[in-house]
C-alpha angles and dihedrals in degrees: 000000000000143000124237113199112191133205125186119202136171115270089243088071092062100112092039089054093052092046093052092050096046095045094046119132085232089069100236114188132183112261102183137025113259109274140182119252123200127193135185109194121213124207140160118272087256092050095243094165092050094050092045087060095043091049091051097239106179094217115052142138134214124197120205139166108228134189139160131236126010125020102224113059105036109197109169110020123169131204107230125199109202106197123190126196104180109299093344128078147171139189138231123200136206126184114237134194118262124259142178113257103219141102091282091065115115116198095201091054089048091054088054089052091051090049091056096050095048094058090099095045129092127267093272090070090053090052089050091053089051090053095053096040088075093048135076135205109267109163141020121201134175135185145158116256135194122195129213132183128200120241092253092049093236101105132052129193124196124190120199126195139164090043114185132179131201132180116240137180137183089303099034088238103132105112102191116111142160138185133233113226095208140094115235113206121189128192109203128189141149117264092248089064097054092114091070096049101080092061092053093046091050093048094049090051094204122141113249111242140183109241128169114175089199094054093044092049095046093047091049097044103038106019100032093234115138095203119169095188 
């Protein structure tokens, strides 16, 4: 189980954010090249996952299809379960077959394709398929991410920029989109390392914020609310 402490800052602070991280007394260093992350969120037709978040339920789950790089030919997507238990959370991952991300995509056909490839997997994959059969694609989002690791290897920081949201449906044919002109910084660490977190938070000097990309995207796309919370 791990904590994710989030900070939201204006895009104009970008270089200042990177400088603070890289000059930290906790010796953060970059561990990957910046890369593009793409997500397709799944939810029930009545948006149960969205309303669980909005209502502040302490135990909730989000399902999303994630891949890295371009947004057209998707070669190695994963299904990610993001599970929250109060302030703590963890993730589960399942490999999925590739697909082409365009208006010809059909989610129901894709579910059939997933069903065929999981025949040789264990029962957990079959439960996963049951979970997503009752869900639909609701939101696509994409952003650039940089990754940093503390000198002792116990704390990670990610910094996201160029965050864009687009409405999708079973055929990925909803064309409306908008962008978020903020940087989202996350400090991530296992629960056993919580004692070291206050010093890092104090040194960074950023204000802790709530920030759910799924909530922001859904509000902006479907409810016309540009909410940066």
